[in-house]
mmCIF file of the N, C-alpha and C atoms, coordinates in Angstrom:
data_MODEL
# 
_entry.id   MODEL 
# 
loop_
_atom_site.group_PDB 
_atom_site.id 
_atom_site.type_symbol 
_atom_site.label_atom_id 
_atom_site.label_alt_id 
_atom_site.label_comp_id 
_atom_site.label_asym_id 
_atom_site.label_entity_id 
_atom_site.label_seq_id 
_atom_site.pdbx_PDB_ins_code 
_atom_site.Cartn_x 
_atom_site.Cartn_y 
_atom_site.Cartn_z 
_atom_site.occupancy 
_atom_site.B_iso_or_equiv 
_atom_site.pdbx_formal_charge 
_atom_site.auth_seq_id 
_atom_site.auth_comp_id 
_atom_site.auth_asym_id 
_atom_site.auth_atom_id 
_atom_site.pdbx_PDB_model_num 
ATOM 1   N N  . MET A 1 1  ? 17.948  15.399  39.127  1.00 0.00 ? 1  MET A N  1 
ATOM 2   C CA . MET A 1 1  ? 18.576  15.742  37.866  1.00 0.00 ? 1  MET A CA 1 
ATOM 3   C C  . MET A 1 1  ? 18.548  14.552  36.899  1.00 0.00 ? 1  MET A C  1 
ATOM 4   N N  . LYS A 1 2  ? 18.708  13.342  37.439  1.00 0.00 ? 2  LYS A N  1 
ATOM 5   C CA . LYS A 1 2  ? 18.692  12.165  36.590  1.00 0.00 ? 2  LYS A CA 1 
ATOM 6   C C  . LYS A 1 2  ? 17.331  11.990  35.910  1.00 0.00 ? 2  LYS A C  1 
ATOM 7   N N  . HIS A 1 3  ? 16.285  12.394  36.593  1.00 0.00 ? 3  HIS A N  1 
ATOM 8   C CA . HIS A 1 3  ? 14.937  12.303  36.032  1.00 0.00 ? 3  HIS A CA 1 
ATOM 9   C C  . HIS A 1 3  ? 14.830  13.132  34.759  1.00 0.00 ? 3  HIS A C  1 
ATOM 10  N N  . PHE A 1 4  ? 15.391  14.319  34.746  1.00 0.00 ? 4  PHE A N  1 
ATOM 11  C CA . PHE A 1 4  ? 15.327  15.180  33.568  1.00 0.00 ? 4  PHE A CA 1 
ATOM 12  C C  . PHE A 1 4  ? 16.134  14.610  32.406  1.00 0.00 ? 4  PHE A C  1 
ATOM 13  N N  . VAL A 1 5  ? 17.206  13.911  32.702  1.00 0.00 ? 5  VAL A N  1 
ATOM 14  C CA . VAL A 1 5  ? 18.003  13.269  31.652  1.00 0.00 ? 5  VAL A CA 1 
ATOM 15  C C  . VAL A 1 5  ? 17.183  12.171  30.983  1.00 0.00 ? 5  VAL A C  1 
ATOM 16  N N  . ASN A 1 6  ? 16.463  11.402  31.781  1.00 0.00 ? 6  ASN A N  1 
ATOM 17  C CA . ASN A 1 6  ? 15.612  10.346  31.226  1.00 0.00 ? 6  ASN A CA 1 
ATOM 18  C C  . ASN A 1 6  ? 14.485  10.924  30.383  1.00 0.00 ? 6  ASN A C  1 
ATOM 19  N N  . VAL A 1 7  ? 13.901  12.012  30.833  1.00 0.00 ? 7  VAL A N  1 
ATOM 20  C CA . VAL A 1 7  ? 12.835  12.668  30.070  1.00 0.00 ? 7  VAL A CA 1 
ATOM 21  C C  . VAL A 1 7  ? 13.381  13.195  28.746  1.00 0.00 ? 7  VAL A C  1 
ATOM 22  N N  . LYS A 1 8  ? 14.560  13.777  28.786  1.00 0.00 ? 8  LYS A N  1 
ATOM 23  C CA . LYS A 1 8  ? 15.174  14.298  27.564  1.00 0.00 ? 8  LYS A CA 1 
ATOM 24  C C  . LYS A 1 8  ? 15.458  13.162  26.578  1.00 0.00 ? 8  LYS A C  1 
ATOM 25  N N  . LYS A 1 9  ? 15.947  12.024  27.069  1.00 0.00 ? 9  LYS A N  1 
ATOM 26  C CA . LYS A 1 9  ? 16.189  10.869  26.209  1.00 0.00 ? 9  LYS A CA 1 
ATOM 27  C C  . LYS A 1 9  ? 14.883  10.367  25.601  1.00 0.00 ? 9  LYS A C  1 
ATOM 28  N N  . PHE A 1 10 ? 13.825  10.357  26.413  1.00 0.00 ? 10 PHE A N  1 
ATOM 29  C CA . PHE A 1 10 ? 12.532  9.883   25.934  1.00 0.00 ? 10 PHE A CA 1 
ATOM 30  C C  . PHE A 1 10 ? 12.020  10.740  24.782  1.00 0.00 ? 10 PHE A C  1 
ATOM 31  N N  . PHE A 1 11 ? 12.107  12.046  24.909  1.00 0.00 ? 11 PHE A N  1 
ATOM 32  C CA . PHE A 1 11 ? 11.599  12.934  23.865  1.00 0.00 ? 11 PHE A CA 1 
ATOM 33  C C  . PHE A 1 11 ? 12.515  13.001  22.647  1.00 0.00 ? 11 PHE A C  1 
ATOM 34  N N  . SER A 1 12 ? 13.783  12.668  22.794  1.00 0.00 ? 12 SER A N  1 
ATOM 35  C CA . SER A 1 12 ? 14.683  12.691  21.642  1.00 0.00 ? 12 SER A CA 1 
ATOM 36  C C  . SER A 1 12 ? 14.685  11.368  20.878  1.00 0.00 ? 12 SER A C  1 
ATOM 37  N N  . ASN A 1 13 ? 14.093  10.326  21.458  1.00 0.00 ? 13 ASN A N  1 
ATOM 38  C CA . ASN A 1 13 ? 14.027  9.025   20.793  1.00 0.00 ? 13 ASN A CA 1 
ATOM 39  C C  . ASN A 1 13 ? 13.006  9.094   19.662  1.00 0.00 ? 13 ASN A C  1 
ATOM 40  N N  . GLU A 1 14 ? 13.400  8.734   18.447  1.00 0.00 ? 14 GLU A N  1 
ATOM 41  C CA . GLU A 1 14 ? 12.524  8.829   17.284  1.00 0.00 ? 14 GLU A CA 1 
ATOM 42  C C  . GLU A 1 14 ? 12.143  7.472   16.714  1.00 0.00 ? 14 GLU A C  1 
ATOM 43  N N  . ASP A 1 15 ? 12.373  6.398   17.441  1.00 0.00 ? 15 ASP A N  1 
ATOM 44  C CA . ASP A 1 15 ? 12.041  5.071   16.941  1.00 0.00 ? 15 ASP A CA 1 
ATOM 45  C C  . ASP A 1 15 ? 10.555  4.929   16.637  1.00 0.00 ? 15 ASP A C  1 
ATOM 46  N N  . GLY A 1 16 ? 9.701   5.444   17.464  1.00 0.00 ? 16 GLY A N  1 
ATOM 47  C CA . GLY A 1 16 ? 8.269   5.357   17.236  1.00 0.00 ? 16 GLY A CA 1 
ATOM 48  C C  . GLY A 1 16 ? 7.834   6.120   16.000  1.00 0.00 ? 16 GLY A C  1 
ATOM 49  N N  . ALA A 1 17 ? 8.436   7.275   15.753  1.00 0.00 ? 17 ALA A N  1 
ATOM 50  C CA . ALA A 1 17 ? 8.086   8.074   14.583  1.00 0.00 ? 17 ALA A CA 1 
ATOM 51  C C  . ALA A 1 17 ? 8.476   7.347   13.306  1.00 0.00 ? 17 ALA A C  1 
ATOM 52  N N  . VAL A 1 18 ? 9.594   6.664   13.319  1.00 0.00 ? 18 VAL A N  1 
ATOM 53  C CA . VAL A 1 18 ? 10.022  5.906   12.145  1.00 0.00 ? 18 VAL A CA 1 
ATOM 54  C C  . VAL A 1 18 ? 9.058   4.757   11.887  1.00 0.00 ? 18 VAL A C  1 
ATOM 55  N N  . THR A 1 19 ? 8.593   4.122   12.941  1.00 0.00 ? 19 THR A N  1 
ATOM 56  C CA . THR A 1 19 ? 7.627   3.035   12.800  1.00 0.00 ? 19 THR A CA 1 
ATOM 57  C C  . THR A 1 19 ? 6.343   3.535   12.164  1.00 0.00 ? 19 THR A C  1 
ATOM 58  N N  . VAL A 1 20 ? 5.868   4.682   12.600  1.00 0.00 ? 20 VAL A N  1 
ATOM 59  C CA . VAL A 1 20 ? 4.653   5.264   12.028  1.00 0.00 ? 20 VAL A CA 1 
ATOM 60  C C  . VAL A 1 20 ? 4.867   5.573   10.549  1.00 0.00 ? 20 VAL A C  1 
ATOM 61  N N  . ASP A 1 21 ? 6.030   6.091   10.193  1.00 0.00 ? 21 ASP A N  1 
ATOM 62  C CA . ASP A 1 21 ? 6.325   6.371   8.785   1.00 0.00 ? 21 ASP A CA 1 
ATOM 63  C C  . ASP A 1 21 ? 6.264   5.102   7.949   1.00 0.00 ? 21 ASP A C  1 
ATOM 64  N N  . TRP A 1 22 ? 6.851   4.025   8.456   1.00 0.00 ? 22 TRP A N  1 
ATOM 65  C CA . TRP A 1 22 ? 6.847   2.769   7.707   1.00 0.00 ? 22 TRP A CA 1 
ATOM 66  C C  . TRP A 1 22 ? 5.429   2.208   7.574   1.00 0.00 ? 22 TRP A C  1 
ATOM 67  N N  . VAL A 1 23 ? 4.634   2.343   8.602   1.00 0.00 ? 23 VAL A N  1 
ATOM 68  C CA . VAL A 1 23 ? 3.250   1.853   8.538   1.00 0.00 ? 23 VAL A CA 1 
ATOM 69  C C  . VAL A 1 23 ? 2.471   2.632   7.493   1.00 0.00 ? 23 VAL A C  1 
ATOM 70  N N  . VAL A 1 24 ? 2.636   3.947   7.460   1.00 0.00 ? 24 VAL A N  1 
ATOM 71  C CA . VAL A 1 24 ? 1.927   4.778   6.477   1.00 0.00 ? 24 VAL A CA 1 
ATOM 72  C C  . VAL A 1 24 ? 2.390   4.445   5.064   1.00 0.00 ? 24 VAL A C  1 
ATOM 73  N N  . LEU A 1 25 ? 3.693   4.303   4.860   1.00 0.00 ? 25 LEU A N  1 
ATOM 74  C CA . LEU A 1 25 ? 4.203   3.958   3.537   1.00 0.00 ? 25 LEU A CA 1 
ATOM 75  C C  . LEU A 1 25 ? 3.723   2.584   3.083   1.00 0.00 ? 25 LEU A C  1 
ATOM 76  N N  . THR A 1 26 ? 3.719   1.625   3.981   1.00 0.00 ? 26 THR A N  1 
ATOM 77  C CA . THR A 1 26 ? 3.252   0.283   3.641   1.00 0.00 ? 26 THR A CA 1 
ATOM 78  C C  . THR A 1 26 ? 1.770   0.288   3.294   1.00 0.00 ? 26 THR A C  1 
ATOM 79  N N  . ALA A 1 27 ? 0.980   1.029   4.039   1.00 0.00 ? 27 ALA A N  1 
ATOM 80  C CA . ALA A 1 27 ? -0.451  1.125   3.745   1.00 0.00 ? 27 ALA A CA 1 
ATOM 81  C C  . ALA A 1 27 ? -0.684  1.771   2.387   1.00 0.00 ? 27 ALA A C  1 
ATOM 82  N N  . ALA A 1 28 ? 0.100   2.775   2.050   1.00 0.00 ? 28 ALA A N  1 
ATOM 83  C CA . ALA A 1 28 ? -0.039  3.427   0.741   1.00 0.00 ? 28 ALA A CA 1 
ATOM 84  C C  . ALA A 1 28 ? 0.314   2.464   -0.382  1.00 0.00 ? 28 ALA A C  1 
ATOM 85  N N  . ILE A 1 29 ? 1.370   1.698   -0.216  1.00 0.00 ? 29 ILE A N  1 
ATOM 86  C CA . ILE A 1 29 ? 1.772   0.734   -1.245  1.00 0.00 ? 29 ILE A CA 1 
ATOM 87  C C  . ILE A 1 29 ? 0.713   -0.352  -1.407  1.00 0.00 ? 29 ILE A C  1 
ATOM 88  N N  . VAL A 1 30 ? 0.175   -0.845  -0.314  1.00 0.00 ? 30 VAL A N  1 
ATOM 89  C CA . VAL A 1 30 ? -0.870  -1.868  -0.383  1.00 0.00 ? 30 VAL A CA 1 
ATOM 90  C C  . VAL A 1 30 ? -2.114  -1.304  -1.064  1.00 0.00 ? 30 VAL A C  1 
ATOM 91  N N  . GLY A 1 31 ? -2.486  -0.087  -0.737  1.00 0.00 ? 31 GLY A N  1 
ATOM 92  C CA . GLY A 1 31 ? -3.640  0.545   -1.375  1.00 0.00 ? 31 GLY A CA 1 
ATOM 93  C C  . GLY A 1 31 ? -3.453  0.713   -2.877  1.00 0.00 ? 31 GLY A C  1 
ATOM 94  N N  . LEU A 1 32 ? -2.277  1.154   -3.282  1.00 0.00 ? 32 LEU A N  1 
ATOM 95  C CA . LEU A 1 32 ? -1.998  1.296   -4.715  1.00 0.00 ? 32 LEU A CA 1 
ATOM 96  C C  . LEU A 1 32 ? -1.998  -0.052  -5.417  1.00 0.00 ? 32 LEU A C  1 
ATOM 97  N N  . ALA A 1 33 ? -1.488  -1.082  -4.767  1.00 0.00 ? 33 ALA A N  1 
ATOM 98  C CA . ALA A 1 33 ? -1.490  -2.414  -5.359  1.00 0.00 ? 33 ALA A CA 1 
ATOM 99  C C  . ALA A 1 33 ? -2.910  -2.929  -5.550  1.00 0.00 ? 33 ALA A C  1 
ATOM 100 N N  . ILE A 1 34 ? -3.777  -2.682  -4.596  1.00 0.00 ? 34 ILE A N  1 
ATOM 101 C CA . ILE A 1 34 ? -5.174  -3.115  -4.713  1.00 0.00 ? 34 ILE A CA 1 
ATOM 102 C C  . ILE A 1 34 ? -5.850  -2.416  -5.890  1.00 0.00 ? 34 ILE A C  1 
ATOM 103 N N  . VAL A 1 35 ? -5.622  -1.123  -6.017  1.00 0.00 ? 35 VAL A N  1 
ATOM 104 C CA . VAL A 1 35 ? -6.206  -0.375  -7.135  1.00 0.00 ? 35 VAL A CA 1 
ATOM 105 C C  . VAL A 1 35 ? -5.666  -0.900  -8.462  1.00 0.00 ? 35 VAL A C  1 
ATOM 106 N N  . ALA A 1 36 ? -4.363  -1.155  -8.527  1.00 0.00 ? 36 ALA A N  1 
ATOM 107 C CA . ALA A 1 36 ? -3.762  -1.652  -9.766  1.00 0.00 ? 36 ALA A CA 1 
ATOM 108 C C  . ALA A 1 36 ? -4.314  -3.025  -10.127 1.00 0.00 ? 36 ALA A C  1 
ATOM 109 N N  . PHE A 1 37 ? -4.413  -3.926  -9.166  1.00 0.00 ? 37 PHE A N  1 
ATOM 110 C CA . PHE A 1 37 ? -4.929  -5.264  -9.451  1.00 0.00 ? 37 PHE A CA 1 
ATOM 111 C C  . PHE A 1 37 ? -6.386  -5.219  -9.896  1.00 0.00 ? 37 PHE A C  1 
ATOM 112 N N  . ASN A 1 38 ? -7.186  -4.357  -9.287  1.00 0.00 ? 38 ASN A N  1 
ATOM 113 C CA . ASN A 1 38 ? -8.585  -4.232  -9.714  1.00 0.00 ? 38 ASN A CA 1 
ATOM 114 C C  . ASN A 1 38 ? -8.672  -3.702  -11.131 1.00 0.00 ? 38 ASN A C  1 
ATOM 115 N N  . THR A 1 39 ? -7.868  -2.719  -11.459 1.00 0.00 ? 39 THR A N  1 
ATOM 116 C CA . THR A 1 39 ? -7.881  -2.145  -12.806 1.00 0.00 ? 39 THR A CA 1 
ATOM 117 C C  . THR A 1 39 ? -7.425  -3.178  -13.831 1.00 0.00 ? 39 THR A C  1 
ATOM 118 N N  . ILE A 1 40 ? -6.347  -3.873  -13.535 1.00 0.00 ? 40 ILE A N  1 
ATOM 119 C CA . ILE A 1 40 ? -5.845  -4.897  -14.453 1.00 0.00 ? 40 ILE A CA 1 
ATOM 120 C C  . ILE A 1 40 ? -6.851  -6.041  -14.580 1.00 0.00 ? 40 ILE A C  1 
ATOM 121 N N  . GLY A 1 41 ? -7.460  -6.425  -13.485 1.00 0.00 ? 41 GLY A N  1 
ATOM 122 C CA . GLY A 1 41 ? -8.449  -7.506  -13.509 1.00 0.00 ? 41 GLY A CA 1 
ATOM 123 C C  . GLY A 1 41 ? -9.653  -7.148  -14.364 1.00 0.00 ? 41 GLY A C  1 
ATOM 124 N N  . ASP A 1 42 ? -10.145 -5.925  -14.238 1.00 0.00 ? 42 ASP A N  1 
ATOM 125 C CA . ASP A 1 42 ? -11.289 -5.495  -15.051 1.00 0.00 ? 42 ASP A CA 1 
ATOM 126 C C  . ASP A 1 42 ? -10.924 -5.453  -16.535 1.00 0.00 ? 42 ASP A C  1 
ATOM 127 N N  . ALA A 1 43 ? -9.750  -4.932  -16.841 1.00 0.00 ? 43 ALA A N  1 
ATOM 128 C CA . ALA A 1 43 ? -9.320  -4.859  -18.229 1.00 0.00 ? 43 ALA A CA 1 
ATOM 129 C C  . ALA A 1 43 ? -9.122  -6.256  -18.810 1.00 0.00 ? 43 ALA A C  1 
ATOM 130 N N  . THR A 1 44 ? -8.591  -7.170  -18.032 1.00 0.00 ? 44 THR A N  1 
ATOM 131 C CA . THR A 1 44 ? -8.383  -8.538  -18.497 1.00 0.00 ? 44 THR A CA 1 
ATOM 132 C C  . THR A 1 44 ? -9.717  -9.236  -18.734 1.00 0.00 ? 44 THR A C  1 
ATOM 133 N N  . SER A 1 45 ? -10.654 -9.005  -17.867 1.00 0.00 ? 45 SER A N  1 
ATOM 134 C CA . SER A 1 45 ? -11.982 -9.599  -18.028 1.00 0.00 ? 45 SER A CA 1 
ATOM 135 C C  . SER A 1 45 ? -12.657 -9.078  -19.295 1.00 0.00 ? 45 SER A C  1 
ATOM 136 N N  . ASP A 1 46 ? -12.565 -7.784  -19.523 1.00 0.00 ? 46 ASP A N  1 
ATOM 137 C CA . ASP A 1 46 ? -13.149 -7.206  -20.734 1.00 0.00 ? 46 ASP A CA 1 
ATOM 138 C C  . ASP A 1 46 ? -12.478 -7.763  -21.985 1.00 0.00 ? 46 ASP A C  1 
ATOM 139 N N  . MET A 1 47 ? -11.166 -7.895  -21.956 1.00 0.00 ? 47 MET A N  1 
ATOM 140 C CA . MET A 1 47 ? -10.439 -8.414  -23.104 1.00 0.00 ? 47 MET A CA 1 
ATOM 141 C C  . MET A 1 47 ? -10.817 -9.872  -23.365 1.00 0.00 ? 47 MET A C  1 
ATOM 142 N N  . ALA A 1 48 ? -10.966 -10.655 -22.319 1.00 0.00 ? 48 ALA A N  1 
ATOM 143 C CA . ALA A 1 48 ? -11.355 -12.063 -22.471 1.00 0.00 ? 48 ALA A CA 1 
ATOM 144 C C  . ALA A 1 48 ? -12.742 -12.170 -23.068 1.00 0.00 ? 48 ALA A C  1 
ATOM 145 N N  . SER A 1 49 ? -13.647 -11.298 -22.659 1.00 0.00 ? 49 SER A N  1 
ATOM 146 C CA . SER A 1 49 ? -14.998 -11.302 -23.222 1.00 0.00 ? 49 SER A CA 1 
ATOM 147 C C  . SER A 1 49 ? -14.972 -10.936 -24.700 1.00 0.00 ? 49 SER A C  1 
ATOM 148 N N  . ASP A 1 50 ? -14.160 -9.938  -25.062 1.00 0.00 ? 50 ASP A N  1 
ATOM 149 C CA . ASP A 1 50 ? -14.049 -9.555  -26.463 1.00 0.00 ? 50 ASP A CA 1 
ATOM 150 C C  . ASP A 1 50 ? -13.467 -10.680 -27.310 1.00 0.00 ? 50 ASP A C  1 
ATOM 151 N N  . ILE A 1 51 ? -12.475 -11.352 -26.815 1.00 0.00 ? 51 ILE A N  1 
ATOM 152 C CA . ILE A 1 51 ? -11.861 -12.471 -27.550 1.00 0.00 ? 51 ILE A CA 1 
ATOM 153 C C  . ILE A 1 51 ? -12.858 -13.613 -27.691 1.00 0.00 ? 51 ILE A C  1 
ATOM 154 N N  . ALA A 1 52 ? -13.602 -13.892 -26.616 1.00 0.00 ? 52 ALA A N  1 
ATOM 155 C CA . ALA A 1 52 ? -14.598 -14.974 -26.682 1.00 0.00 ? 52 ALA A CA 1 
ATOM 156 C C  . ALA A 1 52 ? -15.683 -14.665 -27.708 1.00 0.00 ? 52 ALA A C  1 
ATOM 157 N N  . SER A 1 53 ? -16.134 -13.412 -27.770 1.00 0.00 ? 53 SER A N  1 
ATOM 158 C CA . SER A 1 53 ? -17.164 -13.066 -28.757 1.00 0.00 ? 53 SER A CA 1 
ATOM 159 C C  . SER A 1 53 ? -16.608 -13.101 -30.178 1.00 0.00 ? 53 SER A C  1 
ATOM 160 N N  . ASP A 1 54 ? -15.344 -12.718 -30.363 1.00 0.00 ? 54 ASP A N  1 
ATOM 161 C CA . ASP A 1 54 ? -14.728 -12.805 -31.690 1.00 0.00 ? 54 ASP A CA 1 
ATOM 162 C C  . ASP A 1 54 ? -14.588 -14.260 -32.135 1.00 0.00 ? 54 ASP A C  1 
ATOM 163 N N  . ILE A 1 55 ? -14.232 -15.131 -31.219 1.00 0.00 ? 55 ILE A N  1 
ATOM 164 C CA . ILE A 1 55 ? -14.085 -16.540 -31.560 1.00 0.00 ? 55 ILE A CA 1 
ATOM 165 C C  . ILE A 1 55 ? -15.456 -17.142 -31.887 1.00 0.00 ? 55 ILE A C  1 
ATOM 166 N N  . ALA A 1 56 ? -16.482 -16.739 -31.153 1.00 0.00 ? 56 ALA A N  1 
ATOM 167 C CA . ALA A 1 56 ? -17.829 -17.261 -31.389 1.00 0.00 ? 56 ALA A CA 1 
ATOM 168 C C  . ALA A 1 56 ? -18.366 -16.839 -32.751 1.00 0.00 ? 56 ALA A C  1 
ATOM 169 N N  . LEU A 1 57 ? -17.957 -15.678 -33.237 1.00 0.00 ? 57 LEU A N  1 
ATOM 170 C CA . LEU A 1 57 ? -18.445 -15.200 -34.540 1.00 0.00 ? 57 LEU A CA 1 
ATOM 171 C C  . LEU A 1 57 ? -17.806 -15.944 -35.709 1.00 0.00 ? 57 LEU A C  1 
ATOM 172 N N  . GLN A 1 58 ? -16.685 -16.559 -35.487 1.00 0.00 ? 58 GLN A N  1 
ATOM 173 C CA . GLN A 1 58 ? -15.990 -17.230 -36.605 1.00 0.00 ? 58 GLN A CA 1 
ATOM 174 C C  . GLN A 1 58 ? -16.486 -18.597 -36.772 1.00 0.00 ? 58 GLN A C  1 
# 
């Protein structure tokens, strides 16, 4: 009977599921940050090029 109690405790424990949730959420946040930094970096590079060409024309 004690064996079944241990099995029931094992299946009712949700610590592993919470860990998986945190890993998925962290991966999503890191992925979004990478996309944001790439987008901002490209826009900044384009803006710097435009400013440099405007300065060169003057």
